C-alpha positions in Angstrom: -0.2 -0.1 -0.3 1.2 3.4 -0.7 1.5 6.2 1.6 0.3 9.6 0.0 1.0 12.7 2.0 -1.8 15.2 1.0 -1.1 19.0 2.3 -3.6 20.8 1.5 -5.3 24.0 3.0 -8.4 23.8 1.3 -10.5 20.9 2.6 -13.0 20.2 0.0 -10.5 19.6 -2.4 -8.7 17.3 0.7 -12.0 15.3 1.0 -12.1 14.6 -2.5 -8.7 13.8 -3.0 -8.2 11.5 0.3 -11.7 9.9 -1.1 -10.7 9.1 -4.5 -6.9 7.6 -3.0 -8.2 5.7 -0.1 -10.9 4.5 -2.3 -7.5 3.1 -4.9 -6.7 1.3 -2.0 -4.1 4.0 -0.9 -3.5 5.5 2.8 -3.4 9.1 2.7 -2.3 11.3 5.4 -3.8 14.8 4.9 -2.0 18.2 7.0 -3.5 21.9 6.3 -0.4 23.4 7.3 2.6 23.1 5.1 4.9 22.9 8.4 3.3 19.7 10.4 3.0 18.4 6.8 6.8 18.0 6.8 7.3 17.1 10.4 5.0 13.9 9.2 7.0 13.3 6.3 10.6 13.7 8.3 9.1 10.8 10.2 7.9 8.4 8.1 8.9 8.7 3.9 5.6 8.9 1.8 5.5 7.5 -1.4 4.8 10.3 -2.7 3.8 14.7 -1.6 0.7 16.3 -3.5 1.4 19.5 -2.0 -1.2 22.7 -2.6 0.9 26.3 -3.0 -1.0 28.6 -1.2 -0.7 27.3 3.2 -1.6 29.3 5.4 1.7 28.9 7.7 4.5 28.4 4.8 4.7 29.1 1.2 4.5 25.8 -0.4 7.1 26.8 -3.1 9.2 26.9 -0.4 8.0 24.1 1.8 9.1 21.5 -1.9 12.9 22.6 -1.6 12.8 22.2 2.2 10.8 18.9 1.6 13.0 17.3 -1.3 16.3 18.3 0.7 15.1 16.9 3.7 13.7 13.9 2.3 16.9 12.3 0.6 17.4 15.2 -2.9 17.2 13.0 -5.6 16.0 10.1 -3.7 13.5 11.9 -2.1 9.6 10.6 -2.8 8.2 12.7 -5.8 6.6 16.0 -4.8 3.8 17.0 -7.2 2.7 20.7 -6.7 -1.1 21.0 -7.2 -2.0 24.4 -7.0 -4.2 27.1 -8.2 -0.9 29.1 -8.7 -0.7 29.1 -12.6 0.5 32.2 -13.4 3.3 32.4 -16.5 6.2 30.3 -15.6 5.1 28.8 -12.2 5.1 25.0 -13.7 9.2 26.1 -14.7 9.9 27.5 -10.4 8.0 24.3 -9.6 10.5 22.5 -11.5 13.4 24.1 -10.1 12.1 24.1 -6.7 12.1 20.6 -7.1 8.8 19.3 -7.9 8.6 16.2 -10.6 5.0 17.1 -11.6 3.1 20.4 -12.2 -1.2 20.0 -12.0 -3.1 23.1 -11.8 -6.5 23.6 -9.9 -9.2 23.1 -10.8 -8.2 19.5 -11.9 -9.6 16.2 -13.3 -9.7 13.7 -10.0 -8.9 10.2 -12.2 -6.2 12.1 -14.0 -4.2 13.2 -10.8 -4.8 9.5 -9.5 -3.3 8.3 -12.8 -0.2 10.7 -12.1 0.7 9.5 -8.7 0.2 5.9 -9.7 2.8 6.5 -12.1 4.9 8.4 -10.4 4.9 5.8 -7.8 5.9 3.3 -10.0 8.7 4.9 -11.6 9.9 6.1 -7.7 9.5 1.8 -6.6 11.4 1.0 -10.1 14.2 4.1 -9.2 14.6 2.9 -5.6 15.0 -1.2 -6.5 17.4 -0.6 -9.4 19.4 1.5 -6.8 19.9 -0.8 -4.5 
C-alpha cells in the first residue's frame, strides 16, 4: 500500500483527494499546515507528496524545496505541486524547486490519480535499481 502525504488547506479539495486515493487503495495523510506535513514526512517517508502552494503557514514553493532536501534530494519521494497558482512560469518554478510534476487547479481527479500511480511505480523501480 502506498502512503500519500497531502498538504492542502482547502478542505473540500482535501476531502475529494482523500476519497479518491483511499478508494484506489492508498493510505492518505492530510495536513492543512505545511510545517505539520513536513514533520510527518521526515518521520515516515511518503510514497508521494501532493503539495498545495498556497498554505496558511508557509509558502508551498519554499516547502517543496525544503521537503526535497530533507527527504533525500534526488532520492526523495516524488513531489507534485497541486495548485491554483497557474501564472506564467509557475510550472518552471515548481520544477526548479524540486517538484516532479505540476497539476493546476481545478484538476480531473482521475488524471491526478493516474499521475500519482505512475510516479509511485517509477519511484519504486528507481529505488530497486539503486540497491
